[in-house]
Each structure stands twice: as C-alpha cells, then as structure tokens.
C-alpha positions, 0 to 999 in steps of 0.5 A: 505699415498703413490701411491702405494696402488693404484697399483690396479687401474693402469691407475688411478694409472698411471695418479696420478704419471704422473701428480704429477710428472709434478706438481713437474716439475711446481713447478721448472718452475714457479721459474726459469721463476720469477728468468729469468724475474728478469735477474738472468742468471743461471735457463736458462744456466742449462735448467730449463726453459725447459719441459725436466724431466731430468732436474727437477726431482730428483730420490730420490724425485721421489720415495718418491713421490710413497711411501710417497706421497711427493716428490722434484725436483731438486733445481732451480740455482738462486742467488738473494737476498732480496725481489727478492729472496723470491718471487723467492721462494714462486713462486714454492708453487704458481707453485704447486697450478696452477698445482692443480687447473688445475687438479682438473679443469679437474678432472671436466669437464671429463665425468665419462662414456667411462673409464674415470673415472679412469683418472679423480679420478688420477688427483683429487687424484694429485691435492690433492697431489699437495696442500699438496705439496704447504702447506709443502714447505712453512713451513721455515725449510730447504731446503725448500721454506718456509725456502729461504724466511725467510732467505732472508727476516729475521734477522741475528738470524733467518739465525742462527737458520735456519743453525741449523736446516740445519744442521740436513740435510734431517732428520730435513725435514722428521721429521717435514713432518711426524709431520705435517701429523699425528698431522693433521696439514697438512690435516686440511691446505690441505682441507682449500685450497681443499675447497677454490678450491671447492668453485670457482668450484661451482661458475664456475657451476662445 
C-alpha cells in the first residue's frame, strides 16, 4: 500500500518517493499561483510561490506517504471567498493530476535499457499515487480541498456539517481514506483516471 514495500528496489523507491513528494509541492504551487493571480498576498508572503521543499512539505505527511502511499503538504495560506476560494482549492487536485500526467508521460518516453527501467517504474508508481491524491482530495471531508470547495459554495447547513466533521480532527480524514481504499472505491476511480491518461498516450503514439 505504501512505498516501503519497494525498498528492495532502491532506485525505483527513490524515484517514486522523490516524484511523489514533488507532487505534493505541485499541489501547493497550483493553489499558490492561482491565489496570487486573484490578488491574495499570503502565498507570496509566506514563500509558497517557490520550489523550496521546506516551505511546502510536512514531515508527518511525508511519513504517511511512505507508510500508506498517501501524504499531504503544508496548507497554502489564502483568504478568498466564494467562487475564487473554490477555484483555488480545486487547483490543488489539478496540480496532482498535472504531476501525474508528466510522470506517466516521462515513464513512456524513457528507454527501458541502460538501467532506466527502475526509473520508469518509479515514475509510473508516482504517477498512479498522484492520481489517488487528486481523487481523495476532491472528497468533501475536512481538511481536504473538496471540503473547502463545499464550504465556499454551500449554504449554512453544509458549513455546519463540515464543522462537525472537522471537530473529529485527523481521525475523520484518515477513516475516510481507509474506507475508500478498502472498499475499492478509490481504486476504481484511480483506474478510471489512469485509463483516461492511457487513451491520451495511445493517441500520441505512446
């Protein structure tokens, strides 16, 4: 489920972990860039428009990326409301999907000779993990991006429900992730997005 099972293949493990960690950065950069475009000064003020890993990456999120194959970055500070808030929140999962597409694209371009097969496999694994992140982050469960979209666009009842779920702390989020994983819902959605990317690559002759 996580990345530790790939430790026996050090190059594959390193590429997959590094690429997946950068996918977390891509999530933040997408949100920070759009919030900055909308005139919010906070992402730029706190350094979220840079590639500096220490700004974006959360130690516990990285640890869970290793253990579960799912992690999180630090939250991008932005103060927008309504439609703009929803669009900035959605930019995060879009960042995951863009990272996934690039990784899967590169995995198909790399020759499998010259010792590059583990690199291609690591990129493929990271690409699939980023699809999973995009899918999970869209669910309306605090503190995920989908919850911020629901809060921005929903009415008082939606906001009250989200506040109740948020009061559970990280337990609610972790439970949702485990339920989605073990019921097969997450896997089905991942395969759907992955299949869509494969069709694009097929059209491109890859």
